[in-house]
C-alpha positions as CSV (number, residue, x, y, z in Angstrom):
1,M,-6.9,-27.4,-71.5
2,K,-3.3,-26.1,-71.8
3,T,-0.6,-28.0,-71.0
4,L,2.9,-26.8,-69.1
5,P,6.2,-27.2,-70.7
6,A,8.3,-29.5,-69.3
7,N,10.2,-27.1,-67.4
8,D,7.3,-25.1,-66.0
9,H,5.8,-28.2,-64.6
10,Q,8.9,-29.7,-63.0
11,R,9.5,-25.7,-61.8
12,K,6.2,-26.2,-60.2
13,R,6.5,-29.5,-58.4
14,E,9.4,-28.1,-57.0
15,R,7.2,-25.3,-55.4
16,E,4.9,-27.9,-54.1
17,L,7.8,-30.1,-52.6
18,K,9.3,-27.0,-51.3
19,G,5.9,-26.3,-49.5
20,E,5.0,-29.6,-48.3
21,R,8.7,-29.6,-46.9
22,Q,8.2,-26.1,-45.2
23,R,4.8,-27.2,-43.7
24,R,6.2,-30.5,-42.4
25,A,9.3,-28.3,-40.6
26,M,6.8,-26.4,-39.1
27,T,4.9,-29.2,-37.8
28,V,7.6,-31.0,-36.1
29,A,8.7,-27.8,-34.4
30,C,5.4,-27.2,-33.0
31,L,5.7,-31.0,-32.0
32,M,9.0,-30.7,-30.2
33,A,8.1,-26.8,-28.4
34,A,5.0,-28.6,-27.0
35,L,6.8,-31.3,-25.8
36,C,9.4,-29.2,-24.3
37,V,7.1,-26.9,-22.5
38,P,6.5,-29.7,-19.4
39,S,10.5,-30.3,-19.3
40,L,11.0,-26.7,-18.7
41,A,8.1,-26.4,-15.9
42,A,9.7,-29.4,-14.7
43,D,13.2,-28.3,-14.2
44,A,12.2,-24.6,-12.6
45,W,13.1,-24.6,-9.0
46,P,11.9,-23.7,-6.4
47,T,8.3,-23.9,-7.1
48,K,7.1,-23.5,-3.6
49,P,8.6,-21.4,-0.7
50,L,12.2,-22.6,0.7
51,R,12.7,-23.6,4.6
52,I,16.1,-22.8,6.5
53,I,16.1,-25.1,9.5
54,V,18.3,-23.8,12.3
55,G,19.4,-26.1,14.8
56,Y,19.7,-23.6,17.4
57,A,17.4,-21.3,19.5
58,S,16.2,-18.0,18.1
59,G,18.6,-15.3,18.6
60,S,22.1,-17.4,18.0
61,S,24.1,-16.3,15.6
62,P,22.9,-19.4,13.2
63,D,19.7,-17.9,13.7
64,V,20.5,-14.2,13.3
65,Q,22.7,-14.9,10.3
66,A,19.5,-17.6,8.8
67,R,17.3,-14.6,8.5
68,L,19.8,-12.0,7.5
69,L,19.9,-14.5,4.4
70,A,16.1,-14.8,4.0
71,E,15.2,-11.9,2.3
72,P,18.0,-11.9,-0.4
73,L,18.0,-15.6,-1.1
74,A,13.9,-15.1,-1.7
75,R,14.7,-12.2,-4.6
76,A,17.3,-14.6,-5.9
77,L,14.8,-17.6,-6.3
78,G,11.7,-16.4,-6.9
79,Q,9.9,-17.7,-3.8
80,S,9.6,-16.6,-0.4
81,V,11.9,-18.3,2.5
82,V,11.1,-19.5,5.7
83,V,13.1,-20.0,9.2
84,E,12.3,-22.5,11.1
85,N,14.3,-23.3,14.4
86,R,14.7,-26.6,15.7
87,P,17.0,-26.3,18.7
88,G,18.7,-28.8,21.2
89,A,21.6,-31.3,21.5
90,G,24.5,-28.7,19.9
91,G,22.7,-28.6,17.2
92,N,22.3,-32.2,16.1
93,I,18.4,-32.3,16.2
94,G,18.4,-29.4,13.5
95,A,21.0,-31.3,11.7
96,D,19.4,-34.7,11.2
97,A,16.3,-33.0,10.4
98,I,17.7,-31.4,7.0
99,A,19.4,-34.3,6.5
100,K,16.0,-36.1,6.3
101,A,13.8,-33.7,4.6
102,D,13.0,-34.8,1.6
103,D,10.8,-32.4,-0.4
104,G,13.4,-30.8,-2.1
105,H,12.6,-27.5,-0.8
106,T,14.4,-27.8,2.8
107,I,18.0,-26.4,3.5
108,G,20.1,-25.5,6.8
109,L,22.2,-23.7,8.6
110,I,24.7,-25.7,10.5
111,G,27.5,-25.0,13.1
112,N,30.9,-26.5,12.4
113,G,30.1,-28.8,15.5
114,P,27.6,-31.0,14.0
115,L,29.2,-31.5,11.0
116,T,33.2,-32.4,12.4
117,S,33.2,-33.1,15.7
118,S,29.6,-34.9,16.8
119,P,30.6,-38.5,14.8
120,F,33.0,-38.8,17.2
121,L,31.4,-37.0,20.5
122,Y,28.0,-39.1,19.9
123,P,27.9,-42.6,20.1
124,K,24.2,-42.6,18.3
125,L,24.2,-39.9,16.2
126,P,21.3,-40.4,13.6
127,Y,23.2,-39.0,10.5
128,Q,26.2,-39.0,8.9
129,P,27.6,-36.1,8.0
130,A,29.9,-37.5,5.4
131,T,27.1,-38.9,3.3
132,D,23.9,-37.2,4.4
133,F,25.1,-33.6,3.5
134,A,25.8,-31.6,0.5
135,P,27.9,-28.5,1.2
136,I,26.5,-25.4,-0.3
137,A,27.9,-22.4,1.2
138,L,30.3,-21.2,4.0
139,I,28.8,-18.2,5.7
140,G,31.5,-16.8,8.0
141,S,34.3,-18.0,10.2
142,A,35.4,-16.3,13.6
143,P,38.3,-17.4,16.1
144,L,37.4,-17.8,19.8
145,V,39.5,-15.3,22.1
146,W,41.9,-16.8,25.0
147,V,41.0,-15.0,28.1
148,T,41.9,-15.2,31.5
149,A,41.3,-12.9,35.0
150,K,42.9,-9.8,34.8
151,S,46.6,-9.8,36.3
152,P,47.5,-7.3,39.2
153,S,50.4,-6.6,37.1
154,E,51.1,-6.1,33.7
155,R,52.8,-9.1,32.3
156,S,53.6,-10.6,29.1
157,V,51.9,-13.5,27.2
158,A,55.0,-15.3,27.7
159,A,54.9,-14.7,31.4
160,A,51.4,-15.2,31.9
161,I,52.0,-18.9,29.8
162,S,54.9,-19.7,32.2
163,Q,52.7,-18.8,35.1
164,L,50.2,-21.9,34.0
165,Q,52.9,-24.1,33.4
166,S,54.3,-23.6,36.9
167,E,50.8,-24.1,38.3
168,G,49.9,-27.3,36.7
169,D,46.3,-28.8,37.4
170,K,45.6,-25.8,40.6
171,S,44.2,-23.5,37.7
172,A,40.7,-24.4,35.6
173,Y,39.4,-23.0,32.4
174,G,35.5,-22.9,31.4
175,S,33.7,-24.2,28.2
176,V,29.8,-24.0,27.2
177,G,30.4,-28.0,27.7
178,A,31.9,-31.1,26.8
179,G,33.0,-31.6,22.7
180,S,32.2,-27.5,22.3
181,G,34.9,-25.5,20.3
182,G,36.0,-23.9,23.7
183,H,36.6,-27.4,25.4
184,L,38.2,-28.9,22.2
185,G,40.4,-25.8,21.4
186,M,41.8,-25.6,24.9
187,E,42.9,-29.4,25.2
188,L,44.9,-28.6,22.1
189,I,46.2,-25.3,23.4
190,K,46.8,-27.4,26.7
191,Q,49.1,-30.1,24.6
192,A,50.8,-27.2,22.4
193,L,52.0,-25.3,25.4
194,K,52.3,-28.1,27.8
195,I,49.9,-26.3,30.4
196,Q,47.3,-28.6,32.8
197,P,44.5,-26.3,34.0
198,L,41.1,-28.4,34.4
199,H,37.8,-28.4,32.8
200,V,34.8,-26.9,33.9
201,P,31.6,-27.0,31.9
202,F,29.2,-24.6,32.3
203,N,25.9,-23.3,30.9
204,G,26.4,-20.7,28.4
205,G,29.1,-18.0,28.3
206,P,27.7,-15.4,30.7
207,A,28.2,-18.2,33.0
208,I,31.7,-18.6,32.2
209,L,32.1,-15.2,32.6
210,N,31.1,-14.4,36.1
211,A,33.1,-17.5,37.0
212,I,36.0,-16.1,35.8
213,L,35.1,-12.4,37.5
214,G,34.8,-14.6,40.6
215,G,37.9,-16.6,40.6
216,Q,35.8,-20.2,40.3
217,V,38.2,-20.7,37.0
218,Q,40.9,-18.9,35.3
219,M,40.7,-18.7,31.6
220,A,38.3,-19.6,28.7
221,L,38.2,-19.6,25.0
222,L,35.3,-17.4,23.8
223,P,33.8,-15.5,20.8
224,T,35.2,-12.1,20.6
225,S,31.5,-10.5,21.0
226,T,31.1,-12.7,24.5
227,V,34.3,-10.9,25.9
228,Y,34.8,-7.6,23.9
229,P,32.6,-5.6,26.4
230,L,34.7,-6.8,29.5
231,L,38.0,-6.6,27.7
232,Q,37.1,-2.9,27.2
233,A,36.4,-2.3,30.7
234,G,39.4,-3.9,31.8
235,K,38.2,-6.4,33.8
236,L,39.7,-9.4,31.9
237,E,43.0,-10.2,29.9
238,A,43.0,-11.3,26.1
239,L,46.3,-13.5,25.6
240,A,45.4,-14.5,21.8
241,V,43.0,-15.3,19.2
242,S,42.3,-19.3,18.9
243,S,43.6,-19.2,14.6
244,A,46.8,-20.0,13.5
245,K,47.2,-16.5,11.9
246,R,45.9,-13.3,12.8
247,S,42.3,-12.2,12.5
248,P,40.7,-9.2,11.1
249,L,38.1,-9.0,13.6
250,A,40.7,-8.5,16.8
251,P,43.9,-7.8,14.8
252,T,45.9,-6.3,18.0
253,L,45.8,-9.9,19.9
254,P,48.5,-12.7,18.8
255,S,47.8,-15.9,16.7
256,M,48.2,-19.2,18.3
257,E,51.7,-19.6,16.1
258,E,52.8,-16.3,17.1
259,I,52.5,-17.7,21.2
260,G,54.2,-21.1,20.4
261,A,50.9,-23.1,20.2
262,K,51.7,-25.0,16.8
263,G,49.2,-26.6,14.9
264,V,46.4,-24.8,16.7
265,N,43.8,-23.6,14.4
266,I,40.2,-23.2,15.8
267,E,37.4,-21.1,14.7
268,V,34.0,-21.7,14.8
269,W,32.2,-21.3,11.6
270,N,28.4,-21.3,10.3
271,A,27.1,-23.0,6.9
272,V,24.5,-23.7,4.5
273,M,24.1,-27.4,3.9
274,A,21.2,-29.3,2.1
275,P,20.2,-33.0,2.3
276,A,23.0,-34.8,0.0
277,R,19.2,-36.1,-1.9
278,M,18.8,-32.7,-3.2
279,P,19.5,-32.8,-6.9
280,A,23.0,-31.6,-7.9
281,A,21.6,-28.9,-10.5
282,H,19.4,-27.5,-7.7
283,Q,22.5,-27.7,-5.3
284,A,24.6,-25.6,-7.5
285,Q,21.7,-23.2,-8.4
286,L,21.9,-22.2,-4.4
287,S,25.5,-22.4,-4.0
288,Q,25.5,-19.9,-6.8
289,A,22.7,-17.4,-5.2
290,L,24.2,-17.7,-1.9
291,E,27.6,-16.8,-3.2
292,Q,26.5,-13.5,-4.9
293,I,24.5,-12.7,-1.7
294,L,27.7,-13.0,0.5
295,T,30.3,-11.6,-1.4
296,A,28.3,-8.5,-1.9
297,R,29.7,-5.5,0.4
298,E,26.6,-4.3,2.1
299,M,26.3,-8.0,3.5
300,R,30.0,-8.6,4.2
301,Q,29.9,-5.2,6.4
302,K,26.7,-6.2,8.3
303,L,28.5,-9.9,9.2
304,F,32.2,-8.2,10.0
305,L,29.8,-5.8,12.7
306,Q,28.4,-9.3,13.7
307,G,31.9,-11.0,14.3
308,W,32.2,-12.7,11.4
309,R,34.9,-12.8,8.5
310,I,33.9,-13.9,4.8
311,D,36.2,-15.8,3.4
312,D,35.9,-18.8,0.9
313,V,32.0,-19.3,0.6
314,S,32.1,-21.6,-2.2
315,A,30.5,-25.0,-1.7
316,K,34.1,-26.5,-2.6
317,G,35.8,-24.5,-0.3
318,L,33.2,-25.3,2.6
319,A,33.5,-28.9,1.7
320,L,37.2,-28.8,2.3
321,R,37.3,-26.9,5.6
322,I,34.8,-29.5,7.3
323,Q,37.8,-32.4,6.4
324,Q,40.7,-30.3,7.7
325,D,38.5,-29.6,11.0
326,T,36.9,-33.3,10.9
327,R,40.7,-34.9,11.0
328,A,41.7,-32.1,13.9
329,Y,38.7,-33.0,15.9
330,R,38.9,-36.6,15.7
331,E,42.3,-36.5,16.8
332,I,41.8,-34.3,19.8
333,I,38.7,-36.3,20.8
334,E,40.0,-39.5,20.6
335,R,43.4,-38.8,22.3
336,N,41.3,-37.6,25.3
337,H,38.5,-39.9,25.4
338,I,35.9,-37.7,25.4
339,K,32.3,-38.6,24.3
340,I,28.8,-37.1,25.1
341,D,26.3,-39.7,26.2
């Protein structure tokens, strides 16, 4: 039996050790890969259809927006998206359902009221906007339009305001109910311009328009889409938009600042919110997907034609908007002792 020289024997041993190390490294790599597969599967989301709860009736602007977003969101997430209507209590019923959802696959589309003014209007609100929700994306904003009955003669906005100031509480304004954007906005305008029209609640925008045309009330704050046909027909007069600055949705109308209503900045908006318990990674995934969808030119155009302006759609921008509006509404609600049983 031949023996290898010392150097050859050493080289052979080194080759054997190298091969052993390679085999061990491959074994460890396989084990790590096996361990990582379940982890990656667990992190994949969504794993089933996503549900969007809308706290308003079918055909309402939040419902239309939810259905507009459902298809592109489904493509972005790789799962179908179902819209479910839970109307009632000014959107609070739907908001409560969103806040309490614990399946990890439920989000909601909510108007600004349930997130900002409801805590100060409803003494027994079943959810807390500040702690029960996570902001995902701001869909769109729109000012209201301050409309009055058509004057028999041409007049300036300043002249119309002067007339209202002289009338005191002999005039009245309509809204869709206590605590609505039209109600709270008019109370802010009253304070800023020192006018005193009385508040008369109605069941919907069309009823308010009929009351203005019939002389039962003299004015209202209503969405552009609601008043536009009557403005075009010359049956109503528009004084201003309810936002602090002019709006591209009604560029010919003056802003609140322009007519002397300093500090008034009322807009309606809709937003996508998630339950606060949803994992932060899933919230971020939703926010990123919706930001891409909402800032796409085609989607912006669709929403603009429906009367909505797209600004900062980010979760951070939405959180700031909620904070700002909450402060403003709280002040006007508490000052005027407005409550809803």
